[in-house]
C-alpha positions in Angstrom: 1.7 8.0 -13.5 3.0 6.1 -10.2 6.7 5.6 -8.7 8.5 2.4 -8.8 11.9 1.4 -7.5 14.4 -1.5 -8.3 14.9 -3.5 -5.7 17.7 -4.6 -6.5 19.5 -1.4 -7.9 17.3 1.1 -5.8 16.4 2.8 -9.2 13.4 4.8 -9.0 11.5 5.8 -11.8 7.8 7.0 -12.9 5.9 4.7 -15.2 2.3 4.5 -16.5 2.6 0.8 -16.0 4.6 -1.4 -13.6 7.7 -3.3 -16.0 9.0 -6.5 -15.8 12.4 -5.5 -15.8 14.0 -2.6 -13.9 14.8 -0.1 -16.8 18.6 0.3 -15.4 20.0 -2.7 -14.6 17.1 -5.0 -16.3 17.2 -7.5 -13.9 13.6 -9.1 -13.9 10.9 -9.3 -11.0 13.0 -6.5 -8.8 10.4 -3.7 -9.7 7.8 -2.4 -6.7 5.3 0.1 -6.5 6.5 3.4 -4.0 3.5 4.4 -2.1 3.3 8.5 -2.3 2.2 10.3 1.0 -1.7 10.3 -0.6 -1.3 6.5 -0.9 -0.5 6.4 2.1 -2.8 8.8 4.2 -5.5 6.6 2.4 -4.1 3.6 4.2 -4.2 5.1 7.3 -7.9 6.6 6.5 -9.2 3.1 5.4 -7.4 1.5 9.2 -8.9 4.0 11.2 -12.2 3.1 9.6 -11.7 -0.7 9.8 -10.5 0.2 13.7 -14.1 2.2 14.4 -15.9 -1.1 12.7 -14.3 -3.1 15.2 -15.3 -1.0 18.1 -18.8 -0.9 16.7 -19.2 -4.6 16.5 -17.3 -4.9 19.9 -19.6 -3.4 22.1 -22.7 -4.3 20.4 -21.2 -8.3 20.9 -21.2 -6.8 24.7 -24.5 -5.6 24.9 -25.7 -9.1 23.6 -23.9 -11.0 26.3 -25.5 -8.8 29.0 
């Protein structure tokens, strides 16, 4: 189950799959996924890993140039 929100009427709801239309106002194409705390923490962890990889590559590049 995931949380979704209509960007038109701000209705928030939980469903297994993203619907094409808002179940409250019926507007199509306005429903977006709303991340929970675990999703956000996972994204932050991935970004930190990428930054570490970049720093390591930068050090390797600097060592090659010497």
